Biopython code that builds the backbone (N, CA, C, O; Angstrom):
import numpy as np
from Bio.PDB.StructureBuilder import StructureBuilder

atoms = [
    (1, "MET", "N", (3.911, -8.023, 1.673)),
    (1, "MET", "CA", (2.537, -8.120, 2.096)),
    (1, "MET", "C", (2.336, -7.247, 3.325)),
    (1, "MET", "O", (3.205, -7.168, 4.194)),
    (2, "VAL", "N", (1.198, -6.601, 3.387)),
    (2, "VAL", "CA", (0.837, -5.773, 4.531)),
    (2, "VAL", "C", (-0.270, -6.482, 5.301)),
    (2, "VAL", "O", (-1.270, -6.896, 4.715)),
    (3, "GLY", "N", (-0.093, -6.623, 6.611)),
    (3, "GLY", "CA", (-1.095, -7.274, 7.457)),
    (3, "GLY", "C", (-2.206, -6.308, 7.827)),
    (3, "GLY", "O", (-2.042, -5.096, 7.681)),
    (4, "TYR", "N", (-3.326, -6.816, 8.300)),
    (4, "TYR", "CA", (-4.476, -5.974, 8.625)),
    (4, "TYR", "C", (-4.223, -5.045, 9.802)),
    (4, "TYR", "O", (-4.983, -4.101, 10.016)),
    (5, "THR", "N", (-3.165, -5.297, 10.568)),
    (5, "THR", "CA", (-2.814, -4.410, 11.676)),
    (5, "THR", "C", (-1.792, -3.362, 11.251)),
    (5, "THR", "O", (-1.140, -2.753, 12.099)),
    (6, "ALA", "N", (-1.649, -3.149, 9.951)),
    (6, "ALA", "CA", (-0.734, -2.149, 9.380)),
    (6, "ALA", "C", (0.724, -2.462, 9.685)),
    (6, "ALA", "O", (1.502, -1.566, 10.014)),
    (7, "ASN", "N", (1.086, -3.721, 9.578)),
    (7, "ASN", "CA", (2.484, -4.115, 9.752)),
    (7, "ASN", "C", (2.966, -4.797, 8.477)),
    (7, "ASN", "O", (2.199, -5.495, 7.814)),
    (8, "LEU", "N", (4.230, -4.596, 8.136)),
    (8, "LEU", "CA", (4.809, -5.274, 6.989)),
    (8, "LEU", "C", (5.065, -6.723, 7.354)),
    (8, "LEU", "O", (5.775, -7.004, 8.320)),
    (9, "VAL", "N", (4.499, -7.640, 6.598)),
    (9, "VAL", "CA", (4.696, -9.059, 6.847)),
    (9, "VAL", "C", (5.909, -9.558, 6.070)),
    (9, "VAL", "O", (6.733, -10.299, 6.607)),
    (10, "ARG", "N", (6.017, -9.152, 4.804)),
    (10, "ARG", "CA", (7.175, -9.473, 3.966)),
    (10, "ARG", "C", (7.483, -8.229, 3.134)),
    (10, "ARG", "O", (6.578, -7.605, 2.579)),
    (11, "ALA", "N", (8.761, -7.874, 3.054)),
    (11, "ALA", "CA", (9.141, -6.699, 2.267)),
    (11, "ALA", "C", (10.645, -6.693, 2.026)),
    (11, "ALA", "O", (11.403, -7.355, 2.734)),
    (12, "THR", "N", (11.062, -5.943, 1.026)),
    (12, "THR", "CA", (12.472, -5.723, 0.766)),
    (12, "THR", "C", (13.080, -4.964, 1.946)),
    (12, "THR", "O", (12.435, -4.058, 2.474)),
    (13, "PRO", "N", (14.283, -5.298, 2.372)),
    (13, "PRO", "CA", (14.924, -4.557, 3.456)),
    (13, "PRO", "C", (14.956, -3.054, 3.156)),
    (13, "PRO", "O", (15.254, -2.649, 2.033)),
    (14, "GLY", "N", (14.654, -2.247, 4.142)),
    (14, "GLY", "CA", (14.630, -0.796, 3.984)),
    (14, "GLY", "C", (13.261, -0.243, 3.633)),
    (14, "GLY", "O", (13.090, 0.975, 3.570)),
    (15, "THR", "N", (12.286, -1.103, 3.403)),
    (15, "THR", "CA", (10.922, -0.676, 3.097)),
    (15, "THR", "C", (10.200, -0.369, 4.404)),
    (15, "THR", "O", (10.313, -1.122, 5.371)),
    (16, "THR", "N", (9.453, 0.745, 4.433)),
    (16, "THR", "CA", (8.699, 1.113, 5.626)),
    (16, "THR", "C", (7.241, 1.368, 5.258)),
    (16, "THR", "O", (6.922, 1.665, 4.107)),
    (17, "LEU", "N", (6.377, 1.250, 6.233)),
    (17, "LEU", "CA", (4.945, 1.430, 6.052)),
    (17, "LEU", "C", (4.443, 2.477, 7.024)),
    (17, "LEU", "O", (4.802, 2.465, 8.201)),
    (18, "THR", "N", (3.606, 3.388, 6.530)),
    (18, "THR", "CA", (2.967, 4.386, 7.377)),
    (18, "THR", "C", (1.463, 4.253, 7.212)),
    (18, "THR", "O", (0.958, 4.286, 6.090)),
    (19, "SER", "N", (0.748, 4.106, 8.306)),
    (19, "SER", "CA", (-0.711, 4.085, 8.266)),
    (19, "SER", "C", (-1.197, 5.522, 8.373)),
    (19, "SER", "O", (-0.851, 6.232, 9.317)),
    (20, "LEU", "N", (-2.002, 5.949, 7.403)),
    (20, "LEU", "CA", (-2.523, 7.315, 7.383)),
    (20, "LEU", "C", (-3.939, 7.400, 7.922)),
    (20, "LEU", "O", (-4.550, 8.468, 7.894)),
    (21, "GLY", "N", (-4.463, 6.296, 8.408)),
    (21, "GLY", "CA", (-5.841, 6.218, 8.896)),
    (21, "GLY", "C", (-6.440, 4.903, 8.432)),
    (21, "GLY", "O", (-5.763, 4.098, 7.792)),
    (22, "THR", "N", (-7.680, 4.690, 8.747)),
    (22, "THR", "CA", (-8.343, 3.438, 8.397)),
    (22, "THR", "C", (-8.276, 3.182, 6.898)),
    (22, "THR", "O", (-8.781, 3.972, 6.100)),
    (23, "GLY", "N", (-7.650, 2.078, 6.525)),
    (23, "GLY", "CA", (-7.583, 1.659, 5.129)),
    (23, "GLY", "C", (-6.680, 2.481, 4.233)),
    (23, "GLY", "O", (-6.716, 2.304, 3.016)),
    (24, "ARG", "N", (-5.862, 3.384, 4.788)),
    (24, "ARG", "CA", (-4.976, 4.239, 3.980)),
    (24, "ARG", "C", (-3.534, 4.047, 4.428)),
    (24, "ARG", "O", (-3.216, 4.153, 5.613)),
    (25, "TYR", "N", (-2.663, 3.762, 3.456)),
    (25, "TYR", "CA", (-1.266, 3.462, 3.763)),
    (25, "TYR", "C", (-0.338, 4.102, 2.744)),
    (25, "TYR", "O", (-0.705, 4.270, 1.581)),
    (26, "ASP", "N", (0.853, 4.456, 3.175)),
    (26, "ASP", "CA", (1.955, 4.835, 2.297)),
    (26, "ASP", "C", (3.076, 3.841, 2.542)),
    (26, "ASP", "O", (3.451, 3.576, 3.684)),
    (27, "VAL", "N", (3.605, 3.295, 1.451)),
    (27, "VAL", "CA", (4.746, 2.395, 1.548)),
    (27, "VAL", "C", (5.945, 3.118, 0.962)),
    (27, "VAL", "O", (5.905, 3.570, -0.183)),
    (28, "LYS", "N", (7.016, 3.231, 1.745)),
    (28, "LYS", "CA", (8.235, 3.916, 1.320)),
    (28, "LYS", "C", (9.290, 2.864, 1.022)),
    (28, "LYS", "O", (9.554, 1.974, 1.830)),
    (29, "PHE", "N", (9.887, 2.987, -0.156)),
    (29, "PHE", "CA", (10.881, 2.024, -0.617)),
    (29, "PHE", "C", (12.275, 2.639, -0.533)),
    (29, "PHE", "O", (12.403, 3.863, -0.542)),
    (30, "PRO", "N", (13.320, 1.818, -0.450)),
    (30, "PRO", "CA", (14.683, 2.337, -0.336)),
    (30, "PRO", "C", (15.201, 2.957, -1.634)),
    (30, "PRO", "O", (16.276, 3.556, -1.636)),
    (31, "VAL", "N", (14.465, 2.827, -2.733)),
    (31, "VAL", "CA", (14.853, 3.403, -4.024)),
    (31, "VAL", "C", (13.644, 4.082, -4.647)),
    (31, "VAL", "O", (12.512, 3.850, -4.223)),
    (32, "SER", "N", (13.877, 4.923, -5.655)),
    (32, "SER", "CA", (12.789, 5.569, -6.367)),
    (32, "SER", "C", (11.970, 4.527, -7.126)),
    (32, "SER", "O", (12.539, 3.644, -7.768)),
    (33, "VAL", "N", (10.658, 4.618, -7.061)),
    (33, "VAL", "CA", (9.783, 3.668, -7.749)),
    (33, "VAL", "C", (8.872, 4.354, -8.763)),
    (33, "VAL", "O", (7.933, 3.736, -9.263)),
    (34, "HIS", "N", (9.141, 5.634, -9.075)),
    (34, "HIS", "CA", (8.219, 6.366, -9.946)),
    (34, "HIS", "C", (8.188, 5.848, -11.379)),
    (34, "HIS", "O", (7.237, 6.149, -12.101)),
    (35, "LYS", "N", (9.173, 5.091, -11.819)),
    (35, "LYS", "CA", (9.167, 4.513, -13.171)),
    (35, "LYS", "C", (9.008, 3.001, -13.140)),
    (35, "LYS", "O", (9.292, 2.327, -14.130)),
    (36, "CYS", "N", (8.563, 2.471, -12.024)),
    (36, "CYS", "CA", (8.410, 1.025, -11.868)),
    (36, "CYS", "C", (6.967, 0.610, -12.167)),
    (36, "CYS", "O", (6.049, 1.429, -12.154)),
    (37, "ALA", "N", (6.802, -0.661, -12.431)),
    (37, "ALA", "CA", (5.462, -1.231, -12.586)),
    (37, "ALA", "C", (5.061, -1.848, -11.255)),
    (37, "ALA", "O", (5.895, -2.435, -10.565)),
    (38, "TYR", "N", (3.802, -1.719, -10.893)),
    (38, "TYR", "CA", (3.357, -2.311, -9.642)),
    (38, "TYR", "C", (1.943, -2.866, -9.787)),
    (38, "TYR", "O", (1.152, -2.421, -10.618)),
    (39, "LEU", "N", (1.669, -3.829, -8.966)),
    (39, "LEU", "CA", (0.395, -4.518, -8.949)),
    (39, "LEU", "C", (-0.009, -4.661, -7.493)),
    (39, "LEU", "O", (0.826, -4.967, -6.642)),
    (40, "ALA", "N", (-1.278, -4.442, -7.204)),
    (40, "ALA", "CA", (-1.750, -4.570, -5.829)),
    (40, "ALA", "C", (-3.162, -5.131, -5.814)),
    (40, "ALA", "O", (-3.899, -5.012, -6.793)),
    (41, "THR", "N", (-3.529, -5.739, -4.703)),
    (41, "THR", "CA", (-4.874, -6.273, -4.555)),
    (41, "THR", "C", (-5.817, -5.229, -3.975)),
    (41, "THR", "O", (-6.922, -5.558, -3.545)),
    (42, "VAL", "N", (-5.383, -3.966, -3.962)),
    (42, "VAL", "CA", (-6.178, -2.840, -3.464)),
    (42, "VAL", "C", (-6.011, -1.669, -4.426)),
    (42, "VAL", "O", (-5.301, -1.783, -5.425)),
    (43, "GLU", "N", (-6.662, -0.543, -4.128)),
    (43, "GLU", "CA", (-6.541, 0.646, -4.957)),
    (43, "GLU", "C", (-5.188, 1.315, -4.727)),
    (43, "GLU", "O", (-4.785, 1.543, -3.586)),
    (44, "VAL", "N", (-4.493, 1.626, -5.815)),
    (44, "VAL", "CA", (-3.195, 2.295, -5.738)),
    (44, "VAL", "C", (-3.410, 3.785, -6.009)),
    (44, "VAL", "O", (-4.084, 4.151, -6.972)),
    (45, "VAL", "N", (-2.839, 4.642, -5.162)),
    (45, "VAL", "CA", (-2.949, 6.091, -5.307)),
    (45, "VAL", "C", (-1.546, 6.689, -5.248)),
    (45, "VAL", "O", (-0.630, 6.044, -4.737)),
    (46, "PRO", "N", (-1.357, 7.900, -5.758)),
    (46, "PRO", "CA", (-0.023, 8.511, -5.705)),
    (46, "PRO", "C", (0.474, 8.676, -4.276)),
    (46, "PRO", "O", (-0.297, 8.990, -3.369)),
    (47, "GLY", "N", (1.758, 8.463, -4.091)),
    (47, "GLY", "CA", (2.393, 8.708, -2.805)),
    (47, "GLY", "C", (2.953, 10.120, -2.779)),
    (47, "GLY", "O", (3.006, 10.772, -3.823)),
    (48, "PRO", "N", (3.370, 10.610, -1.626)),
    (48, "PRO", "CA", (3.867, 11.977, -1.510)),
    (48, "PRO", "C", (5.290, 12.195, -2.035)),
    (48, "PRO", "O", (5.732, 13.339, -2.142)),
    (49, "ALA", "N", (6.010, 11.125, -2.361)),
    (49, "ALA", "CA", (7.394, 11.262, -2.842)),
    (49, "ALA", "C", (7.662, 10.218, -3.918)),
    (49, "ALA", "O", (6.866, 9.300, -4.112)),
    (50, "ARG", "N", (8.797, 10.364, -4.623)),
    (50, "ARG", "CA", (9.136, 9.463, -5.724)),
    (50, "ARG", "C", (9.444, 8.041, -5.272)),
    (50, "ARG", "O", (9.473, 7.126, -6.095)),
    (51, "ASN", "N", (9.671, 7.846, -3.989)),
    (51, "ASN", "CA", (9.957, 6.500, -3.501)),
    (51, "ASN", "C", (8.811, 5.967, -2.628)),
    (51, "ASN", "O", (9.022, 5.075, -1.806)),
    (52, "THR", "N", (7.598, 6.513, -2.809)),
    (52, "THR", "CA", (6.438, 6.036, -2.062)),
    (52, "THR", "C", (5.276, 5.736, -3.000)),
    (52, "THR", "O", (5.153, 6.322, -4.075)),
    (53, "ILE", "N", (4.438, 4.820, -2.572)),
    (53, "ILE", "CA", (3.201, 4.499, -3.273)),
    (53, "ILE", "C", (2.107, 4.463, -2.214)),
    (53, "ILE", "O", (2.303, 3.912, -1.131)),
    (54, "GLY", "N", (0.962, 5.049, -2.527)),
    (54, "GLY", "CA", (-0.164, 5.038, -1.603)),
    (54, "GLY", "C", (-1.127, 3.901, -1.930)),
    (54, "GLY", "O", (-1.265, 3.503, -3.087)),
    (55, "PHE", "N", (-1.782, 3.391, -0.911)),
    (55, "PHE", "CA", (-2.751, 2.317, -1.080)),
    (55, "PHE", "C", (-3.995, 2.628, -0.273)),
    (55, "PHE", "O", (-3.907, 3.140, 0.843)),
    (56, "GLN", "N", (-5.163, 2.317, -0.839)),
    (56, "GLN", "CA", (-6.420, 2.461, -0.111)),
    (56, "GLN", "C", (-7.148, 1.122, -0.130)),
    (56, "GLN", "O", (-7.328, 0.512, -1.183)),
    (57, "VAL", "N", (-7.559, 0.682, 1.039)),
    (57, "VAL", "CA", (-8.285, -0.571, 1.181)),
    (57, "VAL", "C", (-9.730, -0.216, 1.515)),
    (57, "VAL", "O", (-9.995, 0.496, 2.484)),
    (58, "ARG", "N", (-10.667, -0.719, 0.701)),
    (58, "ARG", "CA", (-12.081, -0.420, 0.917)),
    (58, "ARG", "C", (-12.915, -1.695, 0.875)),
    (58, "ARG", "O", (-12.527, -2.689, 0.261)),
    (59, "SER", "N", (-14.049, -1.648, 1.527)),
    (59, "SER", "CA", (-14.991, -2.759, 1.417)),
    (59, "SER", "C", (-15.608, -2.721, 0.026)),
    (59, "SER", "O", (-15.497, -1.720, -0.681)),
    (60, "LEU", "N", (-16.251, -3.802, -0.362)),
    (60, "LEU", "CA", (-16.926, -3.828, -1.659)),
    (60, "LEU", "C", (-17.977, -2.721, -1.727)),
    (60, "LEU", "O", (-18.595, -2.383, -0.718)),
    (61, "LEU", "N", (-18.174, -2.165, -2.908)),
    (61, "LEU", "CA", (-19.140, -1.092, -3.086)),
    (61, "LEU", "C", (-20.529, -1.522, -2.625)),
    (61, "LEU", "O", (-21.285, -0.711, -2.089)),
    (62, "PHE", "N", (-20.867, -2.791, -2.829)),
    (62, "PHE", "CA", (-22.160, -3.326, -2.380)),
    (62, "PHE", "C", (-22.334, -3.140, -0.874)),
    (62, "PHE", "O", (-23.452, -2.961, -0.392)),
    (63, "PHE", "N", (-21.223, -3.182, -0.131)),
    (63, "PHE", "CA", (-21.255, -3.029, 1.323)),
    (63, "PHE", "C", (-20.915, -1.607, 1.766)),
    (63, "PHE", "O", (-20.664, -1.380, 2.950)),
    (64, "GLY", "N", (-20.901, -0.668, 0.860)),
    (64, "GLY", "CA", (-20.690, 0.738, 1.208)),
    (64, "GLY", "C", (-19.395, 1.333, 0.703)),
    (64, "GLY", "O", (-19.289, 2.556, 0.606)),
    (65, "GLY", "N", (-18.400, 0.516, 0.376)),
    (65, "GLY", "CA", (-17.139, 1.031, -0.134)),
    (65, "GLY", "C", (-16.331, 1.838, 0.863)),
    (65, "GLY", "O", (-15.503, 2.657, 0.463)),
    (66, "ASN", "N", (-16.553, 1.626, 2.147)),
    (66, "ASN", "CA", (-15.860, 2.388, 3.187)),
    (66, "ASN", "C", (-14.442, 1.862, 3.406)),
    (66, "ASN", "O", (-14.171, 0.683, 3.176)),
    (67, "PRO", "N", (-13.530, 2.744, 3.853)),
    (67, "PRO", "CA", (-12.168, 2.300, 4.160)),
    (67, "PRO", "C", (-12.169, 1.223, 5.238)),
    (67, "PRO", "O", (-12.940, 1.291, 6.195)),
    (68, "GLU", "N", (-11.295, 0.226, 5.074)),
    (68, "GLU", "CA", (-11.178, -0.867, 6.039)),
    (68, "GLU", "C", (-9.716, -1.250, 6.211)),
    (68, "GLU", "O", (-8.919, -1.114, 5.283)),
    (69, "ASN", "N", (-9.374, -1.719, 7.376)),
    (69, "ASN", "CA", (-8.043, -2.267, 7.619)),
    (69, "ASN", "C", (-8.082, -3.748, 7.306)),
    (69, "ASN", "O", (-8.674, -4.530, 8.049)),
    (70, "GLU", "N", (-7.454, -4.133, 6.214)),
    (70, "GLU", "CA", (-7.369, -5.530, 5.801)),
    (70, "GLU", "C", (-5.988, -5.781, 5.220)),
    (70, "GLU", "O", (-5.306, -4.851, 4.791)),
    (71, "SER", "N", (-5.586, -7.023, 5.210)),
    (71, "SER", "CA", (-4.312, -7.407, 4.594)),
    (71, "SER", "C", (-4.383, -7.192, 3.093)),
    (71, "SER", "O", (-5.451, -7.313, 2.493)),
    (72, "PHE", "N", (-3.238, -6.871, 2.481)),
    (72, "PHE", "CA", (-3.184, -6.790, 1.025)),
    (72, "PHE", "C", (-1.785, -7.121, 0.536)),
    (72, "PHE", "O", (-0.814, -7.060, 1.290)),
    (73, "HIS", "N", (-1.702, -7.468, -0.732)),
    (73, "HIS", "CA", (-0.437, -7.807, -1.380)),
    (73, "HIS", "C", (-0.104, -6.736, -2.421)),
    (73, "HIS", "O", (-0.995, -6.148, -3.035)),
    (74, "THR", "N", (1.168, -6.502, -2.601)),
    (74, "THR", "CA", (1.618, -5.629, -3.676)),
    (74, "THR", "C", (2.971, -6.145, -4.183)),
    (74, "THR", "O", (3.757, -6.723, -3.432)),
    (75, "ALA", "N", (3.212, -5.923, -5.455)),
    (75, "ALA", "CA", (4.493, -6.327, -6.056)),
    (75, "ALA", "C", (4.995, -5.164, -6.902)),
    (75, "ALA", "O", (4.231, -4.559, -7.655)),
    (76, "ILE", "N", (6.273, -4.858, -6.777)),
    (76, "ILE", "CA", (6.911, -3.770, -7.521)),
    (76, "ILE", "C", (8.012, -4.375, -8.383)),
    (76, "ILE", "O", (8.817, -5.169, -7.898)),
    (77, "VAL", "N", (8.047, -3.999, -9.665)),
    (77, "VAL", "CA", (9.091, -4.468, -10.571)),
    (77, "VAL", "C", (9.741, -3.254, -11.230)),
    (77, "VAL", "O", (9.071, -2.470, -11.902)),
    (78, "CYS", "N", (11.037, -3.110, -11.035)),
    (78, "CYS", "CA", (11.752, -1.957, -11.609)),
    (78, "CYS", "C", (12.744, -2.422, -12.661)),
    (78, "CYS", "O", (13.441, -1.601, -13.257)),
]
sb = StructureBuilder()
sb.init_structure("model")
sb.init_model(0)
sb.init_chain("A")
sb.init_seg("    ")
for serial, (resi, resn, name, xyz) in enumerate(atoms, 1):
    if name == "N":
        sb.init_residue(resn, " ", resi, " ")
    sb.init_atom(name, np.array(xyz, "f"), 0.0, 1.0, " ", f" {name:<3s}", serial, name[0])
structure = sb.get_structure()
């Protein structure tokens, strides 16, 4: 889980998080995840490497759909 202050709350050891700006994150895993299945409570976008996944957190479209810093959950299964 990622907290709204861009900190990892729970993660596999060796996992790191990089905040790329408001509502934009890259999560780097200790292994390649390019053939894994993943689920997130936010928009998933390609990461810059085979062991990263990008995430974008936005407000509801009704409220403008702008990037926001909020907590989110993600699960990876390889």
